Backbone bond lengths (Angstrom), bond angles and torsions (degrees), N, CA, C in turn:
res aa  C-N    CA-C-N  psi(-1)  N-CA   C-N-CA  omega(-1)  CA-C   N-CA-C  phi
1 X - - - 1.453 - - 1.529 109.03 -
2 X 1.328 116.00 131.93 1.459 122.35 -178.50 1.533 109.46 -87.33
3 X 1.341 117.03 118.41 1.460 122.65 -176.81 1.532 112.83 -92.11
4 X 1.324 117.95 -7.00 1.461 120.19 -176.15 1.531 112.97 -58.87
5 X 1.335 120.55 -46.84 1.475 119.03 179.11 1.539 111.90 -61.66
6 X 1.322 116.01 -39.73 1.462 120.38 179.30 1.522 110.93 -62.78
7 X 1.304 117.09 -43.59 1.471 121.79 179.67 1.521 110.29 -64.47
8 X 1.339 117.06 -43.55 1.470 120.24 179.24 1.531 111.07 -62.04
9 X 1.316 116.53 -45.00 1.472 120.44 179.93 1.531 110.06 -63.60
10 X 1.312 116.60 -40.66 1.469 120.92 178.98 1.522 110.98 -62.65
11 X 1.308 117.38 -45.12 1.467 121.73 179.92 1.529 110.20 -63.01
12 X 1.316 117.26 -43.77 1.471 121.62 179.40 1.528 110.10 -63.45
13 X 1.317 117.06 -44.31 1.463 121.16 -179.31 1.525 111.33 -63.34
14 X 1.322 116.67 -46.83 1.465 120.62 179.72 1.525 110.71 -63.80
15 X 1.324 116.88 -42.45 1.474 120.90 178.71 1.518 110.70 -62.23
16 X 1.319 117.08 -44.21 1.461 121.46 -179.99 1.529 110.62 -61.99
17 X 1.318 116.79 -40.30 1.461 120.82 178.55 1.527 111.04 -60.56
18 X 1.321 117.82 -47.39 1.460 120.76 -178.91 1.523 112.12 -67.31
19 X 1.313 117.73 -37.06 1.465 120.96 177.56 1.522 109.71 -66.25
20 X 1.333 116.61 -45.99 1.464 122.01 178.83 1.526 110.17 -60.00
21 X 1.318 117.71 -46.13 1.470 122.05 -179.74 1.521 111.30 -61.48
22 X 1.314 116.97 -43.22 1.463 120.95 -178.95 1.523 111.36 -65.12
23 X 1.315 116.81 -36.90 1.467 120.56 -178.78 1.522 112.19 -68.23
24 X 1.316 117.68 -32.64 1.456 120.54 -174.37 1.521 113.77 -105.08
25 X 1.304 118.04 2.19 1.450 121.00 178.20 1.526 108.74 -79.23
26 X 1.329 115.66 125.38 1.457 120.63 178.99 1.519 108.04 -97.59
27 X 1.307 115.85 129.29 1.455 117.54 174.33 1.520 107.23 -96.28
28 X 1.291 115.04 136.91 1.456 120.51 -178.44 1.521 110.15 -86.94
29 X 1.330 117.64 135.76 1.470 120.65 -179.09 1.530 113.17 -78.83
30 X 1.340 117.61 -1.10 1.460 121.13 179.54 1.527 109.85 -111.33
31 X 1.319 114.63 160.89 1.459 120.72 174.81 1.528 108.00 -100.64
32 X 1.296 115.91 167.15 1.468 120.88 177.31 1.535 110.59 -57.98
33 X 1.324 116.26 -36.86 1.463 122.57 -179.99 1.530 111.79 -65.64
34 X 1.326 117.12 -22.17 1.459 121.42 -178.18 1.525 113.29 -90.96
35 X 1.321 117.24 6.02 1.464 121.08 174.57 1.524 108.57 -93.00
36 X 1.329 116.69 122.98 1.466 121.54 -179.37 1.528 109.22 -96.77
37 X 1.326 117.24 126.50 1.464 119.49 176.27 1.525 110.55 -63.59
38 X 1.323 118.17 138.74 1.464 120.36 179.02 1.534 113.48 -55.63
39 X 1.329 117.51 -37.39 1.473 120.06 -179.70 1.527 111.40 -61.00
40 X 1.329 116.68 -33.82 1.468 120.58 179.62 1.527 111.29 -66.65
41 X 1.327 116.61 -46.27 1.470 119.06 179.10 1.521 110.44 -69.15
42 X 1.325 118.17 -37.46 1.468 121.20 178.62 1.524 110.21 -59.80
43 X 1.318 117.12 -40.41 1.466 121.17 178.76 1.528 110.60 -63.98
44 X 1.327 116.94 -41.94 1.469 121.56 -179.50 1.526 111.06 -64.58
45 X 1.332 117.44 -48.33 1.470 119.09 -176.83 1.519 112.01 -71.59
46 X 1.335 117.72 -20.95 1.461 121.20 178.34 1.522 112.99 -82.93
47 X 1.307 116.88 -20.46 1.466 122.43 -176.83 1.528 109.27 -93.31
48 X 1.325 116.40 110.41 1.469 120.06 -177.19 1.523 112.42 -63.43
49 X 1.325 117.87 -23.25 1.466 121.04 -178.85 1.530 112.89 -90.51
50 X 1.313 117.92 -11.37 1.466 121.14 -176.60 1.525 111.35 -73.78
51 X 1.325 115.15 142.51 1.464 120.55 174.16 1.532 107.65 -70.60
52 X 1.309 115.71 125.33 1.461 120.72 -176.38 1.529 110.79 -89.99
53 X 1.322 116.25 136.58 1.464 118.49 171.98 1.532 108.43 -75.99
54 X 1.301 116.97 169.24 1.460 120.85 169.97 1.520 105.29 -78.54
55 X 1.330 116.55 118.44 1.462 122.03 -176.52 1.521 107.57 -109.86
56 X 1.324 115.57 122.89 1.463 120.54 -179.07 1.522 110.56 -116.85
57 X 1.323 114.99 128.00 1.458 121.10 173.26 1.528 107.12 -88.52
58 X 1.325 115.87 112.73 1.466 120.13 -178.53 1.533 110.13 -108.18
59 X 1.332 114.88 23.21 1.464 122.03 178.03 1.511 110.11 -118.78
60 X 1.320 115.42 -143.85 1.461 119.75 -172.45 1.527 115.02 -83.77
61 X 1.353 118.22 -26.68 1.465 116.90 -179.88 1.524 111.76 -153.37
62 X 1.342 116.08 143.49 1.465 120.27 178.47 1.526 110.43 -84.21
63 X 1.300 117.64 94.58 1.455 121.80 -174.02 1.524 113.08 -98.79
64 X 1.326 117.92 -25.89 1.461 121.27 -178.57 1.529 108.95 -80.56
65 X 1.349 116.86 134.34 1.463 119.15 177.44 1.537 111.25 -53.39
66 X 1.312 115.45 144.66 1.470 125.11 179.39 1.538 113.11 73.60
67 X 1.325 117.84 1.84 1.470 117.62 -177.59 1.524 111.55 -81.03
68 X 1.310 113.56 149.77 1.459 122.88 -179.77 1.522 107.13 -104.68
69 X 1.314 116.20 127.03 1.463 121.37 -176.96 1.526 111.11 -79.61
70 X 1.314 116.14 118.33 1.459 121.79 175.83 1.525 109.85 -102.77
71 X 1.301 116.78 -33.85 1.461 122.00 -174.31 1.521 108.83 95.04
72 X 1.319 117.46 169.88 1.465 121.17 -176.18 1.536 112.31 -56.47
73 X 1.322 115.51 121.75 1.470 121.55 -176.65 1.520 113.38 -71.66
74 X 1.310 117.87 -6.62 1.468 120.11 176.15 1.531 110.41 -72.50
75 X 1.327 117.03 -16.86 1.461 121.71 -178.74 1.526 109.90 -94.98
76 X 1.318 116.46 129.97 1.474 121.51 -173.39 1.532 112.73 -59.54
77 X 1.331 118.24 -35.93 1.467 119.14 179.77 1.532 110.79 -66.33
78 X 1.320 117.81 -30.32 1.464 120.22 178.27 1.524 111.28 -77.06
79 X 1.317 117.61 -33.50 1.470 120.36 174.38 1.532 108.90 -63.97
80 X 1.319 117.17 -39.85 1.471 120.64 177.03 1.525 110.92 -64.62
81 X 1.325 116.60 -40.48 1.472 121.64 176.77 1.533 109.55 -62.18
82 X 1.324 117.07 -42.82 1.465 122.43 179.07 1.529 110.33 -63.53
83 X 1.322 115.63 -44.25 1.470 120.79 179.00 1.530 110.71 -59.34
84 X 1.323 116.64 -42.03 1.466 121.60 179.35 1.530 110.65 -63.57
85 X 1.332 116.97 -43.25 1.470 120.88 178.03 1.528 110.59 -64.18
86 X 1.325 116.60 -43.00 1.462 120.80 -178.79 1.528 112.09 -66.23
87 X 1.315 116.98 -31.49 1.468 120.01 -177.68 1.531 111.86 -65.13
88 X 1.318 117.47 -16.07 1.461 122.14 178.66 1.534 112.45 -84.84
89 X 1.343 116.62 -9.43 1.463 120.67 -172.09 1.523 112.63 -104.43
90 X 1.323 116.56 151.50 1.477 118.69 173.36 1.536 109.58 -69.49
91 X 1.309 116.27 153.51 1.471 121.38 -176.45 1.522 112.94 -64.26
92 X 1.339 117.78 -20.76 1.463 120.25 179.57 1.538 112.78 -100.58
93 X 1.330 116.95 15.63 1.463 120.86 179.19 1.528 110.41 -62.47
94 X 1.328 115.79 145.77 1.471 121.13 173.35 1.521 107.03 -78.01
95 X 1.327 116.02 118.75 1.461 121.34 -176.40 1.518 109.20 -130.13
96 X 1.334 115.46 135.96 1.463 121.67 173.98 1.523 107.14 -128.43
97 X 1.320 115.83 131.36 1.462 119.90 174.54 1.527 108.59 -115.35
98 X 1.337 115.06 153.09 1.463 118.85 175.55 1.513 110.44 -152.45
99 X 1.322 114.59 154.12 1.455 121.54 173.04 1.521 107.83 -126.12
100 X 1.332 116.58 -80.34 1.460 120.51 178.08 1.508 115.27 87.50
101 X 1.335 118.14 11.66 1.464 119.91 179.32 1.528 111.64 -69.21
102 X 1.335 115.09 -27.93 1.463 121.03 -174.95 1.533 108.13 -166.04
103 X 1.326 118.04 177.24 1.472 118.58 175.18 1.532 110.93 -60.05
104 X 1.348 116.57 155.98 1.469 121.57 -177.63 1.530 112.99 -53.99
105 X 1.318 117.17 -41.07 1.467 120.82 -175.49 1.518 113.48 -47.42
106 X 1.321 118.17 -59.13 1.469 119.48 -178.54 1.527 115.13 -89.43
107 X 1.329 118.53 -1.37 1.474 120.36 -174.24 1.531 110.75 -62.89
108 X 1.335 116.99 124.67 1.464 120.36 -179.79 1.534 113.69 -84.28
109 X 1.332 117.85 -3.79 1.466 121.08 -172.31 1.527 115.47 -105.36
110 X 1.325 118.26 -34.31 1.465 119.48 -171.53 1.527 113.28 -70.75
111 X 1.318 118.40 -38.88 1.470 120.11 -177.28 1.526 113.01 -67.41
112 X 1.334 119.75 -47.73 1.477 117.83 179.37 1.527 112.52 -62.83
113 X 1.317 117.80 -38.08 1.462 120.70 -179.27 1.527 111.06 -69.12
114 X 1.333 116.95 -43.95 1.462 119.36 -179.37 1.527 110.46 -69.26
115 X 1.317 116.58 -38.09 1.467 120.35 177.70 1.529 110.39 -60.90
116 X 1.327 117.39 -38.55 1.467 120.74 178.25 1.531 110.45 -62.77
117 X 1.313 117.22 -43.14 1.474 120.53 177.06 1.527 110.74 -58.64
118 X 1.325 116.52 -41.91 1.472 120.58 177.60 1.525 110.93 -64.39
119 X 1.333 115.93 -46.42 1.471 121.15 -178.08 1.529 111.81 -62.10
120 X 1.342 116.03 -33.43 1.464 120.48 -179.02 1.531 111.58 -86.33
121 X 1.324 116.32 6.84 1.475 123.51 174.61 1.527 114.64 63.48
122 X 1.332 116.90 35.89 1.455 119.04 172.53 1.523 107.92 -73.47
123 X 1.325 116.11 148.91 1.461 120.02 -172.92 1.522 114.53 -115.08
124 X 1.327 117.82 -8.97 1.461 119.66 -177.51 1.524 109.96 -138.05
125 X 1.314 115.49 61.07 1.458 120.53 -178.96 1.518 110.18 -116.88
126 X 1.329 113.74 146.56 1.463 120.73 -176.79 1.526 109.89 -135.35
127 X 1.317 113.53 156.90 1.459 121.65 173.04 1.520 106.63 -110.00
128 X 1.328 116.89 125.73 1.453 120.21 177.61 1.524 108.06 -64.50
129 X 1.318 116.32 125.98 1.460 121.73 -173.01 1.535 111.30 -78.91
130 X 1.313 115.06 74.02 1.465 122.18 174.73 1.526 106.71 -96.38
131 X 1.312 116.04 71.16 1.463 120.93 -170.71 1.521 113.55 -66.51
132 X 1.343 117.70 -26.69 1.465 119.49 177.52 1.535 109.81 -95.02
133 X 1.332 115.09 -66.72 1.461 122.55 175.72 1.530 108.12 -175.28
134 X 1.311 116.80 172.32 1.463 120.87 -175.45 1.525 111.96 -62.38
135 X 1.306 116.58 -41.86 1.467 119.94 -178.65 1.524 111.09 -61.99
136 X 1.317 117.80 -52.27 1.470 121.43 -176.24 1.520 112.53 -68.35
137 X 1.340 117.24 -38.79 1.461 120.77 -172.48 1.526 114.41 -94.58
138 X 1.337 117.51 -8.44 1.482 119.74 -178.60 1.526 111.27 -132.38
139 X 1.310 116.76 -63.73 1.469 121.03 -174.62 1.530 111.47 -61.61
140 X 1.329 117.96 -49.86 1.464 121.36 -177.91 1.529 112.66 -63.45
141 X 1.308 117.51 -18.11 1.465 121.71 178.65 1.529 111.35 -90.76
142 X 1.333 116.47 -2.29 1.456 120.52 177.88 1.515 114.80 77.53
143 X 1.341 117.67 19.66 1.460 120.57 179.25 1.526 109.70 -72.25
144 X 1.337 117.33 156.19 1.470 119.83 -173.89 1.531 112.99 -64.80
145 X 1.323 113.80 140.66 1.459 121.27 178.10 1.517 108.90 -133.72
146 X 1.328 115.17 154.80 1.456 119.65 176.38 1.523 108.30 -64.37
147 X 1.284 114.93 144.21 1.477 119.72 -179.27 1.496 110.98 -91.36
């Protein structure tokens, strides 16, 4: 039995798999350390004496108290709006961004917004860890929301 065709097909299949995987793999611009647990931010916004970070909603609606509405960061005009807001802040400002429209994997808003923070050399920025969505990770837990 001639194994050459089988080996060639196997090599092509394996190569195609790795090429396909590399093309669709998204690298996240944040580190694990830069993910803020929702309970941590909920505690801060609930405490009237706590120093508040700059909180930016880069999704569809600013629901967290003290958040500034930027709008969906997938849209270039909103990234420009975000850039303008960020230009007013010191590079070491405490900043938290959130979307929550969907899980991080397919979210079109979190990567462009976080990448902009990196590009502008901010040093203390976090992404609110809404790994499922805003409802499951914030609202269903009873965390404070704008009325």
